[in-house]
LOSEMI-741163 format. One record per atom (N, C-alpha, C): residue number from 1; residue in three letters; atom name; x, y, z. Coordinates in pm, 1 decimal. Layout:
N
<site seq="NUM" type="Ala" atom="CA" px="X" py="Y" pz="Z"/>
...
end
This chain:
21
<site seq="1" type="Ser" atom="N" px="-459.4" py="638.6" pz="-125.9"/>
<site seq="1" type="Ser" atom="CA" px="-536.9" py="464.9" pz="-164.9"/>
<site seq="1" type="Ser" atom="C" px="-485.2" py="369.4" pz="-79.3"/>
<site seq="2" type="Asn" atom="N" px="-440.8" py="338.4" pz="16.3"/>
<site seq="2" type="Asn" atom="CA" px="-367.9" py="210.2" pz="71.2"/>
<site seq="2" type="Asn" atom="C" px="-525.0" py="127.3" pz="133.6"/>
<site seq="3" type="Gln" atom="N" px="-499.0" py="26.3" pz="67.2"/>
<site seq="3" type="Gln" atom="CA" px="-581.0" py="-120.1" pz="100.7"/>
<site seq="3" type="Gln" atom="C" px="-501.9" py="-215.6" pz="179.7"/>
<site seq="4" type="Trp" atom="N" px="-397.1" py="-187.0" pz="208.6"/>
<site seq="4" type="Trp" atom="CA" px="-277.1" py="-247.2" pz="272.1"/>
<site seq="4" type="Trp" atom="C" px="-280.1" py="-245.6" pz="453.9"/>
<site seq="5" type="Pro" atom="N" px="-198.6" py="-369.7" pz="539.3"/>
<site seq="5" type="Pro" atom="CA" px="-208.8" py="-330.8" pz="643.7"/>
<site seq="5" type="Pro" atom="C" px="-156.7" py="-180.7" pz="713.8"/>
<site seq="6" type="Ser" atom="N" px="-122.0" py="-144.1" pz="819.3"/>
<site seq="6" type="Ser" atom="CA" px="11.0" py="-51.5" pz="890.8"/>
<site seq="6" type="Ser" atom="C" px="168.5" py="-94.8" pz="854.2"/>
<site seq="7" type="Ala" atom="N" px="142.5" py="-212.8" pz="841.7"/>
<site seq="7" type="Ala" atom="CA" px="343.2" py="-249.1" pz="803.2"/>
<site seq="7" type="Ala" atom="C" px="325.9" py="-192.5" pz="677.0"/>
<site seq="8" type="Ser" atom="N" px="258.6" py="-214.3" pz="605.6"/>
<site seq="8" type="Ser" atom="CA" px="295.9" py="-203.3" pz="465.6"/>
<site seq="8" type="Ser" atom="C" px="221.5" py="-62.6" pz="403.5"/>
<site seq="9" type="Ser" atom="N" px="175.3" py="8.8" pz="515.2"/>
<site seq="9" type="Ser" atom="CA" px="96.8" py="147.5" pz="453.8"/>
<site seq="9" type="Ser" atom="C" px="195.8" py="207.6" pz="386.6"/>
<site seq="10" type="Lys" atom="N" px="320.0" py="182.9" pz="448.0"/>
<site seq="10" type="Lys" atom="CA" px="434.9" py="315.7" pz="370.8"/>
<site seq="10" type="Lys" atom="C" px="466.1" py="243.9" pz="211.5"/>
<site seq="11" type="Glu" atom="N" px="416.0" py="140.0" pz="206.7"/>
<site seq="11" type="Glu" atom="CA" px="454.4" py="47.9" pz="45.3"/>
<site seq="11" type="Glu" atom="C" px="345.7" py="160.9" pz="13.8"/>
<site seq="12" type="Gly" atom="N" px="268.1" py="102.6" pz="23.3"/>
<site seq="12" type="Gly" atom="CA" px="116.5" py="98.2" pz="-69.8"/>
<site seq="12" type="Gly" atom="C" px="65.9" py="244.3" pz="-42.2"/>
<site seq="13" type="Cys" atom="N" px="80.9" py="334.5" pz="7.7"/>
<site seq="13" type="Cys" atom="CA" px="110.6" py="474.7" pz="-23.8"/>
<site seq="13" type="Cys" atom="C" px="150.3" py="541.6" pz="-125.9"/>
<site seq="14" type="Leu" atom="N" px="268.4" py="441.1" pz="-150.5"/>
<site seq="14" type="Leu" atom="CA" px="401.9" py="478.7" pz="-259.1"/>
<site seq="14" type="Leu" atom="C" px="333.5" py="446.8" pz="-397.2"/>
<site seq="15" type="Glu" atom="N" px="288.1" py="291.4" pz="-391.0"/>
<site seq="15" type="Glu" atom="CA" px="230.0" py="256.6" pz="-524.4"/>
<site seq="15" type="Glu" atom="C" px="76.1" py="212.4" pz="-495.8"/>
<site seq="16" type="Glu" atom="N" px="14.3" py="347.6" pz="-470.8"/>
<site seq="16" type="Glu" atom="CA" px="-116.2" py="333.4" pz="-446.3"/>
<site seq="16" type="Glu" atom="C" px="-189.7" py="308.0" pz="-608.8"/>
<site seq="17" type="Gly" atom="N" px="-275.0" py="200.9" pz="-593.4"/>
<site seq="17" type="Gly" atom="CA" px="-328.0" py="138.7" pz="-744.0"/>
<site seq="17" type="Gly" atom="C" px="-301.7" py="28.0" pz="-730.4"/>
<site seq="18" type="Lys" atom="N" px="-211.1" py="-6.3" pz="-658.6"/>
<site seq="18" type="Lys" atom="CA" px="-134.7" py="-170.6" pz="-645.9"/>
<site seq="18" type="Lys" atom="C" px="-178.3" py="-258.4" pz="-556.1"/>
<site seq="19" type="Glu" atom="N" px="-185.9" py="-339.3" pz="-550.9"/>
<site seq="19" type="Glu" atom="CA" px="-277.7" py="-481.1" pz="-467.1"/>
<site seq="19" type="Glu" atom="C" px="-148.9" py="-595.2" pz="-403.5"/>
<site seq="20" type="Glu" atom="N" px="-52.2" py="-522.3" pz="-536.7"/>
<site seq="20" type="Glu" atom="CA" px="45.3" py="-642.1" pz="-500.5"/>
<site seq="20" type="Glu" atom="C" px="186.3" py="-638.1" pz="-425.3"/>
<site seq="21" type="Thr" atom="N" px="154.3" py="-520.9" pz="-315.6"/>
<site seq="21" type="Thr" atom="CA" px="287.7" py="-470.7" pz="-271.3"/>
<site seq="21" type="Thr" atom="C" px="351.9" py="-603.7" pz="-222.2"/>
end
């Protein structure tokens, strides 16, 4: 569940559920 841009997709995927990546 990544709601971040492609650039932060790698971090967003790891911290799925957090919007403060």
